[in-house]
C-alpha positions as CSV (number, residue, x, y, z in Angstrom):
1,M,29.5,-0.4,-27.3
2,R,30.3,2.4,-24.9
3,K,29.7,5.0,-27.6
4,L,26.3,3.5,-28.4
5,I,25.3,3.7,-24.7
6,I,26.4,7.3,-24.5
7,I,24.4,8.1,-27.7
8,L,21.3,6.4,-26.3
9,I,21.7,8.4,-23.0
10,I,22.0,11.7,-24.8
11,F,19.0,10.8,-27.0
12,L,16.9,9.9,-23.9
13,V,17.9,13.2,-22.2
14,L,16.9,15.2,-25.3
15,Q,13.6,13.4,-25.6
16,L,12.7,13.9,-21.9
17,S,13.7,17.6,-22.1
18,A,11.1,18.0,-24.9
19,L,8.3,16.5,-22.8
20,D,6.0,18.4,-20.5
21,L,7.5,17.2,-17.2
22,S,6.6,17.8,-13.6
23,H,8.6,16.7,-10.6
24,W,7.8,15.9,-6.9
25,T,10.6,15.4,-4.4
26,Q,10.6,14.8,-0.7
27,L,13.7,14.3,1.4
28,S,13.7,13.7,5.1
29,T,16.2,12.7,7.8
30,N,14.9,10.7,10.7
31,Y,15.9,10.0,14.3
32,F,14.5,6.8,16.0
33,S,14.4,6.2,19.7
34,T,12.7,3.6,21.9
35,D,11.8,2.9,25.5
36,A,12.8,-0.7,25.1
37,E,15.3,-1.8,27.8
38,D,16.5,-5.0,26.1
39,V,19.0,-5.6,23.4
40,V,17.3,-7.1,20.3
41,E,18.8,-9.7,18.0
42,L,18.2,-9.1,14.3
43,I,19.1,-11.9,12.0
44,T,20.4,-10.5,8.7
45,S,22.3,-12.0,5.7
46,A,21.9,-15.6,4.9
47,S,23.4,-17.1,8.0
48,A,22.5,-18.1,11.5
49,D,24.3,-15.2,13.0
50,A,22.4,-12.3,14.6
51,D,23.3,-8.6,15.1
52,N,22.8,-7.2,18.6
53,V,20.9,-3.9,18.4
54,T,20.9,-1.6,21.4
55,S,18.1,0.7,22.4
56,D,20.3,3.8,21.6
57,G,18.9,6.3,19.2
58,K,19.5,5.7,15.5
59,F,19.6,8.0,12.4
60,G,18.2,7.4,8.9
61,F,16.9,9.2,5.8
62,K,14.3,8.8,3.1
63,L,14.4,10.2,-0.4
64,Q,11.2,10.0,-2.6
65,H,11.0,11.4,-6.2
66,E,8.4,11.3,-8.9
67,T,8.7,12.5,-12.4
68,S,5.6,12.5,-14.7
69,G,5.2,13.6,-18.2
70,R,3.1,13.4,-21.4
71,I,4.4,11.9,-24.6
72,N,1.4,12.9,-26.7
73,N,-2.4,13.4,-26.2
74,D,-2.9,9.7,-25.4
75,L,0.3,8.6,-23.8
76,S,1.8,9.7,-20.4
77,F,4.2,8.2,-17.9
78,T,5.3,8.3,-14.3
79,I,8.7,7.4,-12.9
80,Q,8.9,6.9,-9.1
81,D,11.8,6.0,-6.8
82,E,12.1,5.7,-3.0
83,V,15.4,5.2,-1.1
84,F,15.3,4.4,2.6
85,F,18.3,3.9,4.9
86,S,18.5,3.7,8.6
87,E,20.8,2.3,11.2
88,K,19.4,-1.0,12.4
89,S,17.1,-0.4,15.3
90,H,14.0,-1.7,17.2
91,E,11.8,-0.1,14.5
92,Q,9.2,-2.5,13.1
93,K,10.8,-2.8,9.6
94,N,11.7,-5.7,7.4
95,S,14.7,-3.8,5.9
96,F,16.8,-0.8,6.9
97,L,18.2,-0.3,3.4
98,Y,16.1,-0.6,0.3
99,N,15.4,1.0,-3.1
100,D,11.9,0.9,-4.5
101,A,11.6,2.0,-8.2
102,K,8.4,2.1,-10.4
103,L,7.9,2.9,-14.1
104,K,4.3,3.4,-15.2
105,L,3.0,4.0,-18.7
106,Y,-0.6,5.1,-19.4
107,Y,-2.7,5.1,-22.5
108,H,-6.1,6.8,-22.4
109,K,-8.2,7.4,-25.5
110,Q,-12.0,7.8,-25.5
111,N,-13.4,4.8,-23.6
112,H,-10.2,2.8,-23.3
113,F,-7.5,2.9,-20.6
114,I,-4.3,0.9,-20.4
115,K,-1.7,0.9,-17.7
116,I,1.6,-0.9,-17.9
117,Q,3.8,-0.9,-14.8
118,Y,7.2,-2.4,-13.8
119,S,8.5,-2.1,-10.3
120,N,11.6,-3.4,-8.5
121,R,12.2,-3.3,-4.8
122,S,15.8,-4.1,-4.0
123,Y,17.1,-4.9,-0.5
124,E,20.7,-4.9,0.9
125,G,21.4,-8.2,2.7
126,E,23.3,-6.9,5.7
127,N,20.4,-4.6,6.6
128,T,17.4,-6.9,5.7
129,L,15.7,-9.3,8.1
130,F,14.5,-12.9,7.5
131,L,10.8,-13.4,7.0
132,N,8.3,-16.3,6.9
133,S,6.5,-16.8,3.6
134,P,3.5,-19.1,3.6
135,S,4.4,-20.8,0.3
136,L,8.1,-21.4,1.2
137,L,9.5,-23.9,3.7
138,E,12.5,-21.9,5.0
139,S,12.7,-18.4,6.5
140,I,13.8,-16.1,3.6
141,Q,15.7,-12.9,3.1
142,Q,14.4,-10.9,0.2
143,R,17.0,-9.6,-2.3
144,S,14.7,-8.1,-4.8
145,V,11.0,-8.2,-5.9
146,H,10.1,-7.7,-9.5
147,N,6.5,-6.9,-10.4
148,T,5.2,-6.6,-13.9
149,Y,1.6,-5.3,-14.2
150,F,-0.9,-4.8,-17.0
151,L,-4.3,-3.2,-16.6
152,Y,-7.0,-2.6,-19.3
153,K,-10.3,-0.9,-18.8
154,G,-12.9,-0.4,-21.5
155,N,-16.4,0.8,-21.9
156,F,-18.7,-0.4,-24.7
157,N,-22.0,1.4,-24.4
158,K,-23.6,-0.3,-21.4
159,F,-20.9,-3.0,-21.1
160,D,-17.6,-2.6,-19.4
161,L,-14.5,-4.8,-19.1
162,S,-11.5,-4.8,-16.8
163,L,-8.5,-7.1,-17.2
164,L,-5.6,-7.1,-14.7
165,T,-2.7,-9.5,-15.0
166,S,0.6,-9.4,-13.1
167,L,3.8,-11.4,-12.7
168,R,5.8,-11.4,-9.5
169,N,9.4,-12.6,-9.3
170,L,11.0,-12.8,-5.9
171,D,14.8,-13.2,-5.6
172,Y,15.7,-14.4,-2.1
173,R,18.3,-16.2,0.0
174,Y,17.8,-18.8,2.7
175,A,20.1,-20.6,5.1
176,R,20.1,-24.3,5.6
177,L,22.2,-26.7,7.8
178,E,24.6,-28.8,5.8
179,E,23.9,-32.6,6.0
180,E,27.6,-33.3,6.5
181,D,27.9,-30.9,9.5
182,D,24.8,-30.0,11.5
183,E,26.6,-27.0,12.9
184,E,27.4,-25.4,9.6
185,W,24.9,-23.2,7.8
186,K,25.2,-22.5,4.1
187,S,23.6,-19.7,2.1
188,H,21.4,-20.6,-0.9
189,R,19.8,-18.4,-3.5
190,A,16.5,-19.1,-5.1
191,W,13.5,-17.6,-6.9
192,D,9.8,-17.7,-6.2
193,N,7.4,-16.7,-8.9
194,D,3.6,-16.3,-9.2
195,W,1.2,-15.1,-11.8
196,M,-2.3,-13.8,-11.3
197,T,-5.1,-12.6,-13.6
198,N,-8.4,-10.9,-12.6
199,I,-11.2,-10.2,-15.1
200,V,-14.4,-8.3,-14.3
201,A,-17.2,-7.7,-16.9
202,G,-20.2,-5.5,-16.1
203,Y,-23.5,-4.4,-17.6
204,Q,-25.0,-1.0,-16.7
205,I,-28.7,-1.8,-16.1
206,N,-29.6,1.9,-15.6
207,D,-28.0,5.0,-14.2
208,A,-27.7,3.5,-10.7
209,F,-27.6,-0.3,-11.0
210,R,-24.8,-2.4,-12.5
211,F,-24.5,-6.2,-12.7
212,F,-21.1,-7.8,-13.0
213,G,-19.3,-11.1,-13.1
214,K,-15.6,-11.8,-12.3
215,A,-13.0,-14.5,-12.5
216,Y,-9.6,-14.6,-10.7
217,Y,-6.8,-17.1,-11.1
218,K,-3.4,-17.3,-9.3
219,D,-0.7,-19.7,-10.1
220,D,2.4,-20.1,-7.9
221,L,4.4,-21.3,-11.0
222,N,6.0,-24.1,-9.1
223,E,5.6,-27.9,-8.6
224,N,3.6,-27.5,-5.4
225,D,0.1,-26.3,-6.2
226,D,-1.0,-25.8,-2.6
227,Y,-1.3,-22.1,-3.0
228,D,-2.9,-22.0,-6.5
229,Y,-6.2,-20.1,-6.2
230,T,-9.2,-19.9,-8.5
231,Q,-12.2,-17.7,-7.9
232,F,-15.5,-17.1,-9.8
233,G,-18.1,-14.6,-8.7
234,A,-21.0,-12.3,-9.6
235,G,-22.8,-9.4,-8.0
236,I,-24.8,-6.3,-8.3
237,E,-24.0,-2.7,-7.2
238,F,-25.9,0.5,-6.7
239,D,-24.1,3.8,-7.2
240,N,-26.1,7.0,-7.2
241,R,-25.3,10.7,-6.4
242,F,-28.7,12.0,-5.5
243,D,-27.5,15.6,-5.4
244,F,-24.4,17.7,-4.5
245,F,-24.9,16.8,-0.8
246,N,-25.8,13.1,-0.8
247,S,-24.5,9.9,-2.5
248,L,-24.9,6.2,-1.8
249,F,-22.9,3.2,-2.9
250,A,-23.8,-0.4,-2.2
251,R,-22.5,-3.7,-3.6
252,F,-23.2,-7.4,-3.0
253,T,-20.8,-10.1,-4.4
254,Y,-21.0,-13.9,-4.3
255,L,-17.6,-15.6,-4.7
256,N,-16.8,-19.3,-5.2
257,N,-13.3,-20.1,-4.0
258,T,-11.1,-23.1,-4.9
259,S,-7.7,-23.5,-3.2
260,K,-6.0,-26.0,-1.0
261,A,-4.9,-23.1,1.2
262,I,-8.5,-22.1,1.9
263,A,-10.7,-23.9,4.4
264,D,-13.6,-25.8,2.8
265,Y,-16.2,-23.8,4.7
266,K,-15.0,-20.6,2.8
267,E,-15.8,-22.1,-0.6
268,H,-19.0,-20.1,-0.8
269,Y,-18.2,-16.5,0.2
270,F,-20.4,-13.4,0.5
271,L,-19.1,-9.8,0.5
272,T,-21.5,-6.9,1.3
273,E,-20.3,-3.3,1.0
274,S,-22.0,0.0,1.5
275,R,-21.0,3.7,1.9
276,Y,-23.2,6.8,2.4
277,T,-21.5,10.2,1.9
278,K,-23.0,13.4,3.1
279,R,-21.9,17.0,2.5
280,F,-23.2,20.0,4.5
281,N,-23.4,23.7,3.7
282,N,-21.4,24.7,6.8
283,G,-18.0,23.0,6.0
284,F,-18.8,19.6,7.3
285,T,-18.4,16.4,5.2
286,G,-18.6,12.8,6.3
287,F,-19.3,9.2,5.4
288,V,-20.6,6.0,7.0
289,S,-19.5,2.7,5.5
290,Y,-20.0,-1.0,6.3
291,V,-18.4,-4.2,5.0
292,N,-19.6,-7.7,5.9
293,R,-17.7,-10.8,5.0
294,S,-19.6,-14.1,5.4
295,C,-19.5,-17.7,4.1
296,Y,-21.9,-20.6,3.8
297,D,-20.7,-23.8,5.5
298,Q,-22.1,-26.6,3.4
299,K,-21.2,-29.3,5.9
300,N,-23.2,-27.8,8.7
301,A,-25.7,-25.9,6.5
302,E,-25.2,-22.6,8.2
303,I,-24.0,-19.1,7.3
304,L,-20.9,-18.0,9.2
305,R,-19.8,-14.4,9.8
306,I,-16.1,-13.8,9.1
307,S,-15.9,-10.1,9.9
308,N,-17.8,-6.9,10.2
309,V,-16.1,-3.5,9.5
310,A,-18.0,-0.2,10.2
311,K,-16.4,3.2,9.6
312,I,-17.5,6.7,10.4
313,H,-15.6,9.8,9.3
314,L,-16.5,13.4,9.9
315,K,-14.4,16.4,8.6
316,Y,-14.9,20.1,9.2
317,S,-13.0,22.5,6.9
318,Y,-12.4,26.2,7.6
319,L,-10.0,29.0,6.8
320,I,-10.2,27.8,3.2
321,D,-8.8,31.0,1.7
322,N,-5.2,30.1,2.7
323,T,-2.9,28.0,0.5
324,K,-3.9,24.9,2.4
325,D,-7.3,24.4,4.2
326,S,-7.5,24.1,7.9
327,F,-9.6,21.1,9.0
328,I,-10.5,18.8,11.9
329,L,-11.2,15.2,11.2
330,A,-12.5,12.4,13.5
331,G,-13.1,8.8,12.7
332,L,-14.2,5.5,14.2
333,I,-13.5,2.0,12.9
334,Y,-15.3,-1.0,14.4
335,N,-13.9,-4.4,13.5
336,P,-14.1,-6.8,16.5
337,E,-13.4,-10.0,14.7
338,T,-9.8,-9.0,13.8
339,D,-9.0,-6.7,16.7
340,G,-9.2,-3.8,14.3
341,N,-11.2,-1.3,16.4
342,L,-9.7,2.2,16.0
343,I,-10.4,5.7,17.0
344,L,-8.6,8.5,15.1
345,T,-8.5,12.3,14.9
346,E,-6.5,14.6,12.7
347,L,-5.9,18.4,12.7
348,N,-4.4,20.8,10.2
349,Q,-4.4,24.4,11.5
350,Y,-3.2,27.6,9.8
351,L,-1.0,29.6,12.3
352,F,0.5,32.6,10.5
353,N,2.6,33.6,7.5
354,N,2.1,30.2,5.6
355,C,2.9,28.2,8.8
356,Y,0.7,25.3,9.6
357,L,0.3,23.0,12.7
358,G,-0.6,19.4,12.1
359,A,-1.6,16.9,14.7
360,G,-3.1,13.4,14.8
361,A,-3.9,10.5,17.1
362,K,-4.9,6.9,16.7
363,Y,-6.0,4.5,19.4
364,A,-6.5,0.8,18.7
365,P,-7.4,-0.7,22.1
366,E,-6.1,-4.2,21.2
367,L,-3.0,-3.1,19.3
368,Y,-1.4,0.3,19.8
369,S,-1.8,4.0,20.4
370,Q,-0.1,6.7,18.2
371,Y,0.4,10.4,18.5
372,I,1.7,12.7,15.6
373,G,2.6,16.3,15.6
374,Q,4.0,18.4,12.6
375,I,4.9,22.0,11.8
376,E,5.1,22.9,8.1
377,F,6.2,26.1,6.6
378,L,5.3,26.8,2.9
379,L,8.0,28.6,1.0
380,D,5.5,28.9,-1.8
381,P,2.4,26.9,-2.8
382,V,4.6,24.0,-4.0
383,K,7.6,24.0,-1.7
384,S,7.7,23.5,2.0
385,I,9.9,22.5,4.9
386,W,8.6,20.6,7.9
387,I,9.4,18.8,11.1
388,R,7.4,15.9,12.4
389,N,7.3,13.7,15.5
390,E,5.5,10.4,15.6
391,F,5.2,8.3,18.9
392,T,3.8,4.8,18.8
393,D,3.2,2.7,21.9
394,F,2.6,-1.0,21.1
395,N,0.5,-2.9,23.6
396,K,2.6,-6.1,23.6
397,K,6.0,-4.5,22.5
398,F,8.1,-1.5,23.3
399,G,7.2,2.1,22.3
400,Q,9.0,4.0,19.6
401,N,9.5,7.6,18.7
402,I,10.5,9.0,15.2
403,I,11.5,12.6,14.6
404,S,11.7,13.6,11.0
405,F,12.9,16.8,9.4
406,G,12.4,17.2,5.7
407,T,11.4,19.2,2.6
408,T,8.9,18.7,-0.1
409,L,9.3,20.2,-3.6
410,I,7.2,20.3,-6.7
411,F,8.7,21.8,-9.9
């Protein structure tokens, strides 16, 4: 058996070496600090015990890697992996040690596209917090999440079809008081699974207008069907690039929702989306977008607004002869129903000798303010080293500061 495994590994290495491969790697080490004055209790492992976390600074690191290659003219693949570790701290994270791996296979020929993906996100118990899941009674600690994903897109003259189906398998632990002794907690292991399918079929009326219908079904794959979900809908969209400088996209969708987890007044649901993009001759580009979510309350015979989201982005690019463009970006998001109002700005400025200064700020009046600064030095067009500082001040919690030093490589 061992010889067979060795032979298979050698064969796989030889096969990969014959492919046209490209690699992207990013490694960073992080230092976390906070202005919190209190000791925080983090409940980890499947027990009622909590770890006391002080406000002292904590270290961590993140490694990200992606390998992509082409098997033949129609088949390609991507392998991605991310490892994150940090000493337990006040940082807003569900886990301080996890590994997230993805394997993607693509098939693209003429008017047909297929994507198959498997991902596994694994967590280490001593460094993972307990969470609340709406479909589970107990607070749970995730051990691993498996996602299997299949996507097909096809075009047949004026008709198009999209089929997406996925299976999620959650391996978790939970703690429960024993019936014989109310002071003793016992760890239990269980699985939670769900399956979803989404189908969209469209007809291109002309160059700009498209009519479509869609169906969505989610099954929690357990005895309790409270979170099963069925949705049918139809809509029309307009997508037209008038010229190099102007384009407009708009879409209206009606959706009929059926689920015990959804309020009755949201059975008839309306989604309106639009985006206008403008390019100028002087280096400016920008867009304005608007999304409205509404529903029809049959009981009271009235239309209710759920949320409005308006976005404005404007970007000015200059010094474009360098390896990376210099630019200034500003944006505004207006979303009053969900406290999602946001003002943002971002800067990338060439300094000298392939050295760049990056800066950014976000201000969400109801939630937080964030300030980011970064200096990046390009060793060549595909290799760089950088240092980054990110400070976030949460309105109702403590502030946090993360300093990162890392390198990015493409080869």
